[in-house]
C-alpha positions in Angstrom: 38.3 -50.8 52.2 38.0 -51.5 48.4 36.3 -48.8 46.4 33.0 -49.2 45.4 32.3 -50.0 41.9 31.3 -46.8 39.6 27.7 -46.8 39.1 26.7 -47.6 35.4 25.6 -44.6 33.5 21.7 -44.5 32.9 20.4 -45.4 29.5 19.9 -41.9 28.6 23.5 -40.9 29.6 25.2 -43.6 27.6 25.9 -43.3 23.8 23.7 -45.2 21.4 25.1 -48.3 19.8 26.0 -46.4 16.6 27.7 -43.5 18.3 29.7 -45.9 20.3 31.0 -47.6 17.1 31.9 -44.5 15.6 33.7 -43.4 18.9 35.6 -46.7 19.1 36.7 -46.2 15.3 37.8 -42.6 15.9 39.8 -43.8 19.1 41.6 -46.4 16.8 42.6 -43.6 14.2 40.2 -44.5 11.5 39.9 -41.3 9.4 37.8 -42.5 6.3 35.2 -45.2 6.0 34.5 -46.8 2.4 31.5 -48.1 1.0 28.1 -47.5 -0.8 24.9 -46.7 1.4 21.9 -48.9 1.5 18.6 -48.6 3.3 19.7 -51.3 6.1 22.6 -48.9 6.8 21.4 -45.3 6.2 20.9 -44.4 9.8 24.5 -45.2 10.4 25.8 -43.3 7.2 24.3 -40.4 8.7 25.6 -40.6 11.8 29.2 -41.0 10.2 28.5 -38.1 8.1 28.0 -36.0 11.2 31.2 -37.4 12.7 34.8 -36.6 12.1 35.1 -39.6 9.9 35.0 -38.8 6.2 32.8 -41.1 4.2 34.3 -42.2 0.7 31.6 -43.4 -1.5 32.8 -45.7 -4.3 31.2 -47.4 -7.5 31.1 -51.1 -6.3 31.2 -52.7 -3.0 34.3 -54.9 -3.9 36.2 -51.8 -4.9 35.5 -50.1 -1.4 36.9 -53.3 0.0 40.2 -52.7 -2.0 40.4 -49.3 -0.9 39.8 -50.1 2.7 42.5 -52.8 2.5 45.1 -50.5 0.8 44.1 -47.8 3.3 44.8 -50.4 6.1 48.2 -51.3 4.7 49.2 -47.9 4.8 47.6 -46.0 7.4 47.4 -49.3 9.9 43.4 -49.7 10.1 40.7 -49.7 7.5 37.0 -49.8 7.6 34.2 -50.5 4.8 30.7 -50.1 5.5 27.9 -51.7 3.3 24.4 -52.6 3.2 23.1 -56.3 3.8 24.0 -59.0 1.5 23.7 -57.1 -2.0 26.6 -55.1 -0.5 28.4 -57.3 2.0 28.3 -60.3 -0.3 29.7 -58.3 -3.0 32.6 -57.2 -0.7 33.5 -60.7 -0.1 36.3 -61.0 -2.6 38.3 -58.2 -1.4 37.7 -59.0 2.1 38.9 -62.4 1.5 42.0 -61.3 0.0 42.7 -59.0 3.1 42.0 -62.1 5.5 44.7 -64.1 3.3 47.3 -61.3 3.4 46.9 -60.1 6.9 45.4 -56.6 6.4 43.3 -55.2 9.1 39.8 -54.0 7.7 36.8 -53.5 9.9 33.6 -54.8 8.0 30.3 -53.1 8.9 27.1 -54.1 7.6 23.6 -53.1 8.1 20.8 -55.7 8.2 17.1 -56.1 8.7 15.7 -54.9 12.1 14.9 -57.5 14.7 11.2 -56.3 14.9 10.7 -56.4 11.2 11.9 -59.9 10.9 9.1 -61.2 12.9 6.4 -59.9 10.9 8.0 -60.1 7.4 9.7 -63.5 7.0 11.0 -62.5 3.7 12.5 -59.0 3.3 14.6 -57.6 0.2 18.2 -58.8 0.1 17.7 -61.8 1.9 19.4 -64.9 0.6 18.6 -67.9 2.6 18.3 -67.1 6.4 18.8 -63.7 8.0 22.2 -65.0 9.2 23.5 -66.2 5.7 25.8 -63.3 5.4 27.0 -63.6 8.9 27.9 -67.2 8.4 29.9 -66.3 5.3 31.8 -63.7 7.0 32.8 -66.0 9.7 34.8 -67.7 7.0 36.4 -64.5 5.9 37.3 -62.9 9.2 39.2 -63.4 12.5 36.2 -62.3 14.5 32.5 -61.5 14.0 29.5 -60.6 15.7 25.8 -59.5 14.9 25.0 -56.6 17.4 21.5 -57.7 18.0 21.2 -57.4 21.8 21.8 -54.2 23.9 23.0 -56.4 26.9 26.2 -57.6 24.8 26.6 -55.3 21.7 28.9 -52.8 23.3 31.2 -55.6 24.6 31.0 -57.3 21.4 32.2 -54.2 19.6 35.2 -54.0 22.1 36.0 -57.7 21.7 35.8 -57.8 17.7 37.9 -54.6 17.5 40.4 -55.9 19.9 40.7 -58.9 17.5 41.6 -56.6 14.4 44.1 -54.5 16.3 46.1 -57.7 17.7 45.7 -60.1 14.6 45.9 -57.7 11.8 43.1 -59.5 9.9 39.7 -58.5 8.8 36.7 -58.5 11.3 33.0 -58.3 10.9 30.2 -56.4 12.8 26.5 -56.6 11.6 24.0 -53.9 13.1 20.2 -54.7 12.5 18.8 -51.4 11.4 16.6 -51.0 14.5 19.5 -51.2 16.9 21.7 -48.3 15.7 20.1 -45.9 18.3 19.7 -48.4 21.3 21.9 -47.5 24.4 24.1 -49.7 26.5 22.6 -52.1 29.3 25.0 -52.6 31.9 28.8 -51.7 32.6 31.2 -51.9 29.8 33.4 -54.7 30.2 36.8 -54.1 28.0 38.5 -56.8 26.7 41.7 -58.3 28.6 45.3 -57.1 27.3 47.1 -59.1 25.2 48.9 -61.9 26.9 52.7 -61.5 27.0 55.0 -64.4 25.6 55.6 -67.3 27.7 58.8 -66.3 29.4 60.1 -69.9 29.7 59.3 -70.6 25.9 60.6 -67.3 24.9 64.0 -67.5 26.7 64.4 -71.2 25.3 63.9 -70.1 21.8 66.0 -67.1 22.0 68.8 -69.4 23.5 68.6 -71.7 20.5 68.4 -69.1 18.1 71.3 -67.1 19.5 73.4 -70.3 19.2 72.4 -71.0 15.8 72.9 -67.4 14.6 76.4 -67.0 16.3 77.7 -70.2 14.8 76.3 -69.6 11.3 79.3 -68.8 8.5 76.5 -67.1 6.2 73.7 -65.9 8.6 70.9 -63.6 6.6 67.4 -62.4 7.2 64.1 -63.0 5.2 61.7 -60.2 5.9 58.0 -60.5 5.0 54.6 -58.9 5.3 54.1 -59.3 9.1 56.8 -56.7 9.5 54.6 -54.2 7.6 51.3 -55.3 9.3 52.7 -55.2 13.0 55.0 -52.1 12.2 58.1 -53.7 13.4 60.5 -52.0 10.9 62.5 -50.1 13.4 63.1 -53.3 15.2 64.1 -54.9 11.9 66.5 -52.1 11.1 68.0 -52.3 14.6 68.6 -56.1 14.5 70.1 -55.8 11.0 72.3 -53.0 11.7 73.6 -54.3 15.1 74.5 -57.6 13.4 75.4 -56.8 9.8 73.1 -59.4 8.4 72.0 -58.7 5.0 68.1 -58.6 4.5 65.9 -59.8 1.4 62.2 -59.5 1.4 59.6 -61.6 -0.3 57.2 -60.4 -3.0 54.7 -59.8 -0.7 57.0 -58.1 1.6 58.3 -55.7 -0.9 59.3 -52.3 0.3 59.6 -54.0 4.0 62.4 -51.2 4.2 63.8 -48.9 1.7 65.5 -50.9 -0.9 68.3 -48.4 -1.1 69.5 -49.5 2.5 73.0 -50.9 2.3 72.0 -54.1 3.9 69.2 -54.5 1.5 70.1 -57.6 -1.0 66.6 -57.7 -3.1 63.7 -59.3 -3.5 63.7 -63.3 -2.8 61.6 -65.1 -5.7 62.7 -68.2 -5.8 63.7 -69.0 -9.6 61.9 -65.9 -10.6 64.4 -63.6 -8.7 67.8 -62.3 -9.3 70.4 -65.0 -9.1 72.5 -63.0 -6.5 69.4 -62.8 -4.2 68.4 -66.4 -4.8 72.0 -67.7 -3.9 72.3 -65.4 -0.6 69.2 -66.7 0.7 69.0 -70.4 -0.4 72.9 -70.6 0.8 72.6 -69.0 4.0 73.2 -71.6 6.5 70.9 -69.8 9.1 68.3 -68.0 7.6 66.1 -65.8 10.0 62.7 -65.7 8.5 60.7 -62.8 10.1 56.9 -62.7 9.6 57.1 -64.7 6.4 54.1 -66.2 4.5 55.6 -69.2 2.4 53.2 -69.1 -0.4 53.6 -70.5 -4.0 54.0 -66.9 -5.3 56.5 -65.7 -2.7 58.4 -68.9 -3.4 58.7 -68.4 -7.0 56.1 -70.9 -8.1 57.8 -73.6 -5.9 61.1 -72.8 -7.7 62.3 -71.8 -4.3 65.1 -74.3 -2.3 64.6 -73.5 1.5 66.0 -76.1 3.8 63.8 -76.0 7.0 66.7 -77.5 9.0 68.8 -74.1 8.5 65.8 -71.7 9.1 64.5 -69.9 12.1 60.9 -69.0 11.2 59.1 -66.5 13.3 55.6 -65.2 12.7 52.9 -63.7 14.7 51.5 -67.3 14.5 54.2 -69.8 15.2 57.8 -70.0 16.0 59.8 -72.9 14.5 63.8 -73.3 14.7 64.9 -76.0 12.7 62.3 -78.7 13.5 61.8 -77.4 17.1 58.2 -75.6 17.7 57.7 -73.0 20.2 54.3 -72.0 21.4 53.0 -68.7 22.9 56.0 -66.8 21.8 55.3 -63.3 20.1 56.9 -61.9 17.3 57.6 -58.5 18.6 58.9 -60.4 21.8 61.3 -62.4 19.9 62.7 -59.9 17.7 63.4 -57.4 20.7 64.8 -60.5 22.5 67.3 -61.2 19.7 68.1 -57.3 19.7 68.8 -57.5 23.4 71.3 -60.4 23.1 73.5 -58.0 21.4 74.4 -60.8 18.7 77.9 -61.0 17.3 77.8 -62.8 14.0 79.8 -63.6 11.1 79.3 -60.8 8.5 77.7 -62.2 5.4 78.7 -60.1 2.4 75.8 -58.1 0.9 75.9 -59.0 -2.8 76.3 -56.5 -5.3 72.8 -55.8 -6.6 72.5 -56.6 -10.5 70.5 -54.0 -12.5 67.9 -56.1 -14.4 67.3 -53.3 -16.8 71.2 -52.8 -17.6 71.2 -54.7 -20.9 67.8 -53.4 -22.1 68.3 -51.3 -25.1 65.8 -48.2 -24.8 65.9 -47.4 -28.5 65.2 -44.3 -30.3 62.4 -42.0 -29.7 60.3 -43.7 -32.3 61.1 -47.1 -31.1 57.9 -49.3 -29.9 57.3 -49.3 -26.4 57.9 -52.9 -24.8 57.4 -54.2 -21.5 61.2 -54.5 -20.5 61.7 -50.7 -21.6 58.8 -49.5 -19.9 59.8 -50.9 -16.7 63.2 -49.9 -17.0 61.9 -46.2 -17.7 59.7 -46.5 -14.5 62.5 -47.5 -12.4 64.5 -44.4 -13.3 61.1 -42.4 -12.5 61.2 -43.9 -9.2 64.8 -42.9 -8.6 63.9 -39.4 -9.7 60.7 -39.0 -7.6 61.1 -40.9 -4.5 58.0 -40.2 -2.5 55.9 -42.4 -4.8 53.6 -45.2 -3.6 53.4 -47.9 -6.2 50.5 -50.2 -6.6 50.9 -53.2 -8.9 47.8 -55.3 -10.1 48.1 -59.1 -10.8 50.1 -60.5 -13.7 53.2 -59.1 -15.5 52.1 -55.9 -13.8 53.3 -57.4 -10.4 56.0 -59.7 -11.9 57.5 -56.6 -13.9 57.3 -54.3 -11.0 59.5 -56.5 -8.6 62.4 -55.2 -10.1 61.4 -51.9 -9.5 63.7 -50.3 -6.5 61.6 -48.9 -3.8 63.3 -45.8 -2.2 61.0 -45.7 1.0 59.5 -48.5 3.3 55.9 -49.5 2.8 55.4 -47.9 -0.4 54.8 -50.9 -2.7 51.3 -52.5 -2.6 50.2 -55.8 -4.2 47.9 -58.5 -3.4 50.9 -60.7 -4.4 49.3 -63.9 -2.4 45.7 -63.9 -2.8 46.3 -62.5 -6.4 43.0 -61.0 -7.2 42.9 -58.9 -10.4 41.3 -55.7 -10.2 43.1 -54.4 -6.9 45.1 -51.6 -7.9 42.9 -48.7 -9.0 40.5 -49.0 -6.1 43.3 -49.3 -3.9 44.9 -46.0 -5.2 41.9 -44.6 -3.6 42.7 -45.9 -0.1 46.4 -45.3 -0.5 46.1 -41.7 -1.8 43.9 -40.8 1.3 46.0 -42.5 3.7 49.2 -40.8 2.6 48.4 -37.6 0.5 52.1 -36.6 0.5 53.2 -39.6 -1.8 52.1 -39.6 -5.5 50.4 -42.8 -6.4 51.8 -44.8 -9.6 49.5 -47.6 -10.6 50.6 -50.4 -12.8 47.7 -52.4 -14.3 47.0 -54.9 -17.0 44.4 -53.9 -19.4 42.2 -57.0 -18.3 42.4 -56.0 -14.4 41.4 -52.5 -15.7 38.3 -53.6 -17.1 37.2 -55.1 -13.7 37.4 -52.1 -11.5 39.1 -49.4 -13.5 36.3 -46.9 -13.3 36.9 -46.5 -9.7 38.8 -43.4 -11.4 35.4 -41.8 -10.9 35.9 -41.8 -7.0 39.4 -40.7 -7.6 38.4 -37.9 -9.7 35.4 -37.1 -7.0 38.0 -36.6 -4.3 40.6 -34.6 -6.1 43.3 -37.5 -5.9 46.1 -37.5 -8.8 47.5 -41.0 -9.3 49.3 -41.9 -12.4 47.7 -45.0 -13.9 49.8 -46.9 -16.4 47.6 -49.6 -18.3 49.7 -52.2 -20.1 47.4 -52.5 -23.0 48.6 -56.0 -24.6 44.9 -57.1 -25.7 44.3 -59.8 -22.8 46.1 -61.7 -20.2 49.5 -62.2 -21.1 50.8 -64.5 -18.1 48.0 -66.7 -19.1 48.8 -66.8 -22.8 52.2 -68.0 -21.7 50.7 -71.0 -19.5 48.3 -71.8 -22.2 47.3 -70.0 -25.4 43.8 -69.6 -26.4 41.1 -67.0 -27.5 39.8 -67.1 -24.0 43.0 -64.9 -23.1 41.8 -62.0 -25.0 39.9 -59.2 -24.0 37.9 -56.3 -26.0 40.1 -53.3 -26.4 39.3 -50.1 -24.8 40.3 -46.6 -25.7 41.7 -46.4 -22.1 43.0 -42.7 -22.9 39.4 -41.6 -23.6 38.2 -42.3 -20.2 38.7 -38.7 -19.1 36.1 -37.6 -21.7 33.5 -39.9 -19.9 34.5 -38.6 -16.4 34.8 -35.0 -17.5 38.2 -34.6 -15.8 41.6 -36.2 -16.1 44.3 -36.3 -18.6 44.6 -39.3 -21.0 47.5 -40.1 -23.2 47.9 -42.7 -25.7 51.5 -44.3 -26.1 53.0 -46.3 -28.7 56.8 -45.2 -28.9 59.4 -44.4 -26.2 59.4 -40.7 -27.1 55.6 -40.8 -26.5 56.4 -42.5 -23.1 58.9 -40.1 -22.3 56.7 -37.1 -23.1 53.8 -38.7 -21.6 55.5 -39.2 -18.1 56.6 -35.7 -18.0 53.0 -34.4 -18.7 51.5 -36.7 -16.0 54.0 -35.8 -13.3 53.2 -32.0 -14.0 49.3 -32.7 -13.9 48.8 -32.8 -10.1 45.2 -31.5 -10.1 43.7 -34.7 -11.3 44.2 -38.5 -12.4 46.3 -39.1 -15.5 46.0 -42.4 -17.4 48.5 -43.7 -19.9 47.3 -46.1 -22.5 50.8 -48.1 -23.1 50.4 -50.4 -26.4 52.4 -53.6 -26.0 52.5 -56.5 -28.1 50.2 -59.5 -26.7 53.4 -61.8 -26.0 55.5 -58.9 -24.9 56.4 -59.6 -21.1 59.0 -58.3 -18.5 62.4 -59.7 -17.6 61.1 -61.3 -14.3 58.6 -63.3 -16.2 61.0 -64.5 -18.6 63.1 -65.4 -15.5 60.4 -67.5 -14.4 59.6 -69.2 -17.5 63.0 -70.3 -17.9 63.3 -71.7 -14.6 59.9 -73.5 -14.9 61.0 -74.9 -18.3 64.4 -76.3 -16.9 62.6 -78.2 -14.2 59.9 -79.4 -16.9 63.1 -80.7 -19.0 64.6 -82.2 -15.9 61.8 -84.1 -14.8 61.1 -85.3 -18.8 64.8 -86.7 -18.7 64.3 -88.5 -15.3 61.1 -90.2 -16.6 
């Protein structure tokens, strides 16, 4: 006889909605929640405060989103909790970036109670309709729900959290404030497990991939961000080491593995990258692309030359081999399937990595700081201090950092696809809490710092000790190289004086290479609080990587002019 169904818990035995959500977050390993309190979410904040989860208050909601994003990239899952509209809508930009770059962030928002909506049609923070914010987040997340009915709210939490774990993209949960303490009605219905790959499609895809790889004369691997997100580094390394195929990464996938690994060839950036990496990737007669985002930045602003007919393009969302498309094949199953085939392929030589800083003259101690000299010195800093997480903001902070050699995997963070300025300093909060054993090095332009840099206040409050390098070139240098104008200028800040405002921190002003050397030594020794280095640069000074890109784009423009 079949067993009788277990009786449902009585209402007073089951957890409240708020407690159930906190319990699920704890089960998933969320140890920190970022955000700013507001009256629509205060009851949940009190419950979080009394739970094992630590609340991390930030200065702005968009900064909370950036911090949760970075936390997710390092820790595996992040969470931001904000109030209705003024909080939720403020966080939209950072959550949009997390969606674009597949960073699994849970957004929790309070909202007006269901009862008060009946008697008070216009409540504070309301924009248009009560569901305006929900409609916005439906466009920015992989799953969303308003938890307004006890009959469905608990299963909706399970459904939405299942999506963030599977898809590695943000999700949204909205809780009317009078629903926080309601209890479940009816049994729990957990979501169904993730379906396996279609066995027939998987077998045929592996057959075709095996044939292409074993026949190729110059096979190679291009690995990208989904290897990070789906925690497939072990499988990537096993596949590469058993076949001997060299690995290049994209900009977004930088530090997908240690860049000191003997099979690592470098970062592929189209025309912006190092020539030997570009040659390896673009001359491969079978390029195994794993978890790749083919964005304009990853492709060196469309200077890349990748022939689809020679590519095996496998992501969590599709699998394409040449011009053949295979449905319902999971990325992890495909990679593990290739490993199980024990492939015997031609050994493509790993190109000798050139040193982009080799010809940079560092000058004497009183020589002025320049962008090439700065990045050359930071590269040596990373070689000396390998347990460092680098966070690069957008612009030449990112382009220059592409040439830095990362010695550990998943220790380079940047919004290299969505490219939202202001990511880096708030991200230092999330990364620092997610992995306290690694020192955080932030590289940020003066313009980006002025957007969110005062998140140093949160860094100070929580006793974090990042080293923040501000590229102070008085504006948006990358934009200057595209189109000059006064609109690219920003008001000059005395960045090294910010510790005076916050009452803690080490601020250092740097104009010469001697001052840079001494400043890095002082910052490294300062482990009790943050250090900020105000590095003065010429407004038109830029990194070697940006110089390569500018030269490549100029050549394309000249060629098109000749053809016309």
